[in-house]
N, C-alpha and C positions, 0 to 999 in steps of 0.2 A: 208666075215662076212654078217649073214643074217640080212636082213633089219629090222630097229625099228619100228613097228607099232603103231598107236594110241591106238589102243586097247591093247597091251601090257605095254604101259605106264600106261595106266588108270588100269591095272590089279596091277600092281605094285605101286600106287599113293594109290589104294583101302587098300593093304596090310600094308603100311608103315606110309600114311598120309607125304610124302615128297613132295615139290614142282615137279611139273611137269618136268621142264628141269632137275632137279636134277636126276630123274628117268630116264630120257633118258641116260643122261650122263653114269649113272649105268649102263643101260641096254647096252649102245655101249662098255663099259669096260668090261662088262662081256660077250660079243659077243652075247648078247639075251638071256644068260640063266638067267631065272627068279631067281631062288633060291640064285644063285652067286649074282645078282645083290641087292637083298632084303639083301644080307650079306656086300655088299658095303656100301648101304646107311646106315645101323645101325652103321658101324665103324665110318663112315665119319659125320653123323650128330646127333649121340646119340639120348637124348631125343626127340630131336626135328621131329623124324621119329617113336614116338610113333603110334601106332594105333589109326586110327580113332574110331574104332569099341569100344574104351575104352571110349570113350564122350558120355554124358549123351544125349540122346533125348528127350527134354521135350516138343518142339516145334512142328509143324507139321499141319495137316490137318484131315477133316473126309470126306469121301468120299461115296456116295450111288448109288447104281444100283438097279432099281426097273423096272422090266416087268411083268404085269400083277399080279398074285397072286406069285411071285417070286422075292426075291429082297436080296440086303445085304447091311450091315453099316460096315465100316472100318476105322481104326485109323492107320495113317501111320506118324511116328515121324521124326523130324529133329531135328538139334542142334539150329536151328536160326529163328526169325521170316522171315527173309530178305529168307531164301531159302525158307520156305513155299508157298512163291510168285512166286516160280521158275517156267518156263511152264512144264520144262521137270519132276520135281518132281511132279507137278499137275497131268500130264498125266499119270504116271506112279501110283500113288494113283487110278485115276478113273480106268485105267487097273486092278488093284489089286480087286477094288468091283465087277468089270465087272466078272473076274473071280470065286469070291468067289459064285457069284449069279448062274452062269453057271454051276460050278464043284461042290459044295458042301466038302469044303475040311474039314478034321475030326481036322486038327491043322493046325498051323503056319508052320511047318516043311514041311507038305504035299504041302501046297500050294506054298512054296518056289519053289517046283519042277514041277509045272505047267509050259506048255510051254509059252514063251511069248519073244519079240523081240524088242526093240525099242531104238533110238539113237545109233544105233550101237551095241548094247549089246544084249546077248542071250546066250544061246537058252531057259532060264528058267527065273523065275520071280528072283532067288536068283543070278543068274548072272546080269540081269539086275541092280539090287540093289546095288551089287558091282562095276560095272562099273558107275552108277551115283556117288557113294560116291567118285570114283577116280576122276571123270569129276569135280563134282561141288565141293567137298574137304571138305564135311561135311559128319558125320555119319548119317544112316538113317535105319530106322526098322520098319517093321509091327507088330504092337503092338497088335491089338485085331480084332476080327470081329463077327457078327451075322449074319446069314441068316434066312431067311424065306422062306418056302413053303410047307403053310401046307394046303393051299386051299382058305384062306380066302383072303379077299383084302386087299391091302397094301397102306398105302401114306407116303411121308415123308416131310420133311422140313431141309434144310440145312440155318441155319444162317453163314452167310459168308462161312467160310471153317472151323472154328473152332468149331462149335456143330452142331451136328447132330442127327435128330431123325428117327424113322421111326415105325409106328403105324400099328396093325393089329387090323383089323376091319370088321363089318357087318353093312351095312348101307347105310348112307349118305357121298358121296364123299366129298362135302365141310366141312360138319362136321367133319370129321377126318383130315383133313388136318388144321382145325383151331383148333383142341387138339393137333396136331403135335407141333404147333406155340406156344401153351399155355405150352408144355412140356419143349420146347427150353427155354423159359421166366421163367417158376416158379421152373423147376427142381425138378419134384417128386421122391421120392425114390422108391415109388412102384404103384401099380393100385389102391391098397383099403388098409386101415387100416391093415386086415388079412394078409397082403401079405409084409407090412415093415417086414426087416429081423431083428430077435432078438435080435442080437448084437446092432443095432442101437437102438432098444426100451430099450434094459438094461442098457446101456450108457446115455439116455436120463433119466430114471427112477435114476441113482444114482447121475446125475447133480440136479435133482431136489428134491430129497431126501437132499441133502448136501444144498440146499438154504432153503428148508424147516426147516431142523433142528436147523438152525440159528434164526429164527422166536421165538423160546422159549415156542411155543405153546404146550399143551397136546397130547399124542401120536396118540391118534385117529385122532385130528386135523391135524397133521402133516401126517399122513396116507391119509387123504382125499385131501391134499393140492397137495400130490404127485401123486395121481392118476389122479386129475385134469390135472396136469401139462403134464402128459403122453398122456392124451386124448387129449389135445390141440394140442400134436406135431405131433399126428398120423394124424389130422384132418389139419396140416398145410403140410405135405409130404405126404398125400396121393392122388394121382390124382384126383379121381372121387368126393372126398371131399372139394379139393380147389377151392377158387373163382375163375370162368371162367375168365381171362383177358378181355375177351370182353362182359362181362357181363353189358348189359346197366343201371341194378339198382344197380350195385357194391354188390351185395348180390348171385347171381347165381352161385350156383356150377357145378363143370364139368358134374357130375353125373345128375345134372337137366337138363343142356343143351341137353346132349347126348340121354336122354329119351326124350324131345321135340321132338328131330332130328329123333328119331326112330333108333337111331345107338348105336352098343356095341363094346368098344374097348375090345379085348381079350388079346391085352398085346403091349407092348413099348420097345424100345431099346433107350437109350440116350447116347451118347460120346459127353464129353468135352474135345478137346486136353488137352494133359498133366495132366489130372485130375488123382490126387494120385500119379505122378512123382514129387519125389524130387528136384527140379532144384539146380545146381550148384551156390553157392553164392561167386563171383569172390571178394577178398579183394584186391582193385588196389594197397594201400598202402604196404602191405607186399609183394606184387608182385615186386614191383619196389625197397622195400629195399633189398629182396633177390637178385635181378640183380646187385645191386650196391655193394652186401657183394660180390656175385659171381665174380666180374669184378676186384674188391680188391685183391682177393686171387689169380690172375693169375699172 
């Protein structure tokens, strides 16, 4: 009978989400045949052996890698905040950021095929990801990345591991880092008013129109109210128009601060962990009721 190795157990666990000991028992029963062991677990554990890959990954980290004028920002997700602090998960996320910066992948599928070995898993990023799923017991996924290599200077700021910013700029390093911190705090939607996505502007215009209509004022006044609300919104979400978080007078905008520092921001990327991902809301009472009902039916 072939030896049952740790990597075989990890691979089976990644496929089935079954406990490690159950995976080892199934592999032993199947004489090391992975496909047969998976079938055994499906029969024995039923829903308990559901794939980890089906679970929502709304937690995780943002990692950065910057070297001169080349850099990258990535978001790697997991299921719980606890795992987002796991050393192996953090090391994997940083390794992925380094690979993006160094290799310029066209998409996540390409990135997954790059060479990477860690924690005894490999030889590719995807193999390491699957191995860590089996080892840690949670689903994890590379969600998105942004790479810079346009020749401009780069500054980055990580607020813990949940918020990350990369700024592309010309000028003063300190000013750029200050603005990266500002972006993390104030979360602008775009560099300038002209860059705010049209769908966001239209959404705000619709909301403003509904509010203005309730005033009962003449149509021309309502139109001015709507336009005023939209312009106020654009200033609030445009980086250059926002009041700088370090402004001594509480009035200086980011644009004014940058002008005084002879610095130009060409673009930025802001990632917030889990942004836009719908988290699963567990109904504990319903879960207990279902378990009680199932027990009664046995």
